[in-house]
C-alpha positions as CSV (number, residue, x, y, z in Angstrom):
1,M,112.3,95.0,71.5
2,T,110.4,98.4,70.8
3,T,110.1,101.0,73.6
4,I,106.4,100.8,72.7
5,T,106.8,96.7,73.2
6,R,108.6,97.6,76.5
7,D,105.8,100.1,77.9
8,R,103.2,97.4,77.1
9,E,104.4,94.8,78.8
10,L,105.3,97.5,81.8
11,D,101.8,98.1,81.9
12,R,100.3,94.5,82.3
13,W,102.8,94.6,85.2
14,R,101.6,97.4,86.8
15,W,97.6,96.4,87.0
16,L,99.1,93.4,88.6
17,L,100.7,95.6,90.5
18,L,97.9,97.6,91.0
19,V,95.5,94.6,92.0
20,A,98.0,93.2,94.8
21,A,98.2,96.3,96.1
22,V,94.1,96.8,96.3
23,Y,93.5,92.8,97.1
24,D,95.7,93.2,100.3
25,I,94.7,96.9,100.9
26,A,91.0,95.9,101.0
27,L,91.5,92.1,103.2
28,G,93.9,94.4,106.0
29,V,91.0,97.3,106.2
30,A,88.2,94.9,106.6
31,F,89.3,92.4,108.6
32,F,90.5,95.7,111.1
33,F,86.8,97.1,110.9
34,F,84.6,93.8,110.4
35,Y,86.6,90.9,112.1
36,E,83.9,90.6,113.7
37,P,81.0,90.3,111.3
38,I,83.4,87.9,108.9
39,F,84.7,86.0,111.7
40,K,80.0,85.3,112.2
41,A,80.1,84.9,108.8
42,I,82.6,82.1,108.3
43,G,82.0,80.2,111.4
44,M,84.9,80.8,113.5
45,P,85.3,82.4,117.0
46,L,85.8,85.2,117.8
47,P,90.2,85.2,118.9
48,P,90.5,86.0,122.7
49,H,91.8,90.1,122.0
50,V,91.5,91.8,119.0
51,S,95.0,92.2,118.2
52,Y,94.8,88.9,116.9
53,V,93.5,90.3,114.5
54,H,94.7,93.8,114.6
55,L,98.2,93.3,114.0
56,S,97.2,90.2,111.0
57,A,95.1,92.8,109.1
58,V,97.4,96.1,109.8
59,F,100.6,93.7,108.0
60,V,98.7,92.9,104.9
61,A,96.8,96.2,104.7
62,I,101.0,98.2,105.0
63,Q,102.2,95.1,102.8
64,G,98.9,96.4,99.6
65,L,100.4,99.8,100.5
66,S,104.3,98.4,98.9
67,Y,102.4,97.5,96.5
68,L,100.7,100.8,95.6
69,L,104.6,101.6,95.6
70,A,105.5,99.3,93.4
71,W,103.5,99.8,90.9
72,L,103.8,103.9,90.7
73,D,107.2,103.0,89.5
74,P,107.7,99.2,88.8
75,L,111.1,98.6,87.5
76,A,112.8,100.8,90.0
77,N,110.5,98.7,92.4
78,V,111.8,94.8,92.3
79,G,113.0,94.6,95.4
80,I,109.7,95.1,97.3
81,V,107.9,92.7,94.4
82,K,111.2,90.4,96.0
83,V,109.4,90.6,99.2
84,G,106.4,89.9,98.5
85,V,107.6,86.9,96.7
86,A,108.4,86.1,100.7
87,Y,105.3,87.1,102.3
88,K,102.9,85.3,99.6
89,A,105.1,82.2,99.4
90,A,105.0,81.8,103.2
91,Y,101.1,82.5,103.5
92,S,100.6,80.0,101.2
93,A,102.8,77.1,102.2
94,L,101.6,77.7,105.6
95,A,97.5,77.4,104.6
96,A,99.0,74.7,102.2
97,Y,100.1,73.8,105.0
98,Y,96.6,74.3,106.9
99,V,94.5,72.4,104.5
100,A,96.3,69.2,104.7
101,T,96.9,68.5,107.9
102,S,93.2,69.8,108.5
103,Q,94.2,72.3,111.3
104,I,93.2,75.4,109.3
105,P,89.9,77.8,111.2
106,S,88.1,77.7,107.8
107,M,88.7,77.1,104.3
108,F,87.6,80.9,103.9
109,F,91.7,81.4,104.6
110,A,92.7,79.0,102.0
111,W,91.3,80.5,99.4
112,F,93.4,83.6,100.9
113,G,96.0,80.8,100.1
114,L,95.2,80.2,96.4
115,F,95.2,83.7,95.2
116,D,98.6,84.5,96.8
117,F,100.3,81.9,94.8
118,A,98.1,83.6,91.7
119,F,100.3,86.7,92.8
120,L,103.9,84.5,94.1
121,I,103.6,82.9,90.4
122,G,102.7,86.6,89.3
123,F,105.4,88.3,91.3
124,V,107.5,85.8,89.6
125,L,106.8,85.7,86.5
126,F,107.5,89.8,86.5
127,I,111.3,89.9,88.6
128,R,112.3,87.7,85.6
129,W,111.5,90.3,82.8
130,A,112.4,93.2,84.6
131,G,115.5,91.8,85.2
132,R,115.9,90.8,81.6
133,Q,115.0,94.8,81.1
134,T,117.8,96.0,82.9
135,A,120.5,92.6,81.4
136,A,119.1,94.4,77.8
137,A,119.6,98.8,79.1
């Protein structure tokens, strides 16, 4: 593989990481600051304490920050993406479980599970590609 081809492929993976970063940071910030109007818009009652939302929102935003760090140097930060696989797998599996058991509080959250599953697939493909780059070096 030529250096130009490798760099083009790396740029594509960087886009995936950047989109994942912006997605999770935006989601975390939105739910941290605007959870009340969001919950009202999707027809969900507010939780008994704001901490339930804030703790989750901060986690999502920080996860997004980690993808931003991976975006800066993807091949040096494959470990971050591996953690992202676990995070995306956990959320998408839980969302699927709650949809399957009719316990999801709003289908709005099922969409997040679907998006996370798409990121999961992309992350796994990136990790496989990165492994081949390391083996070839």
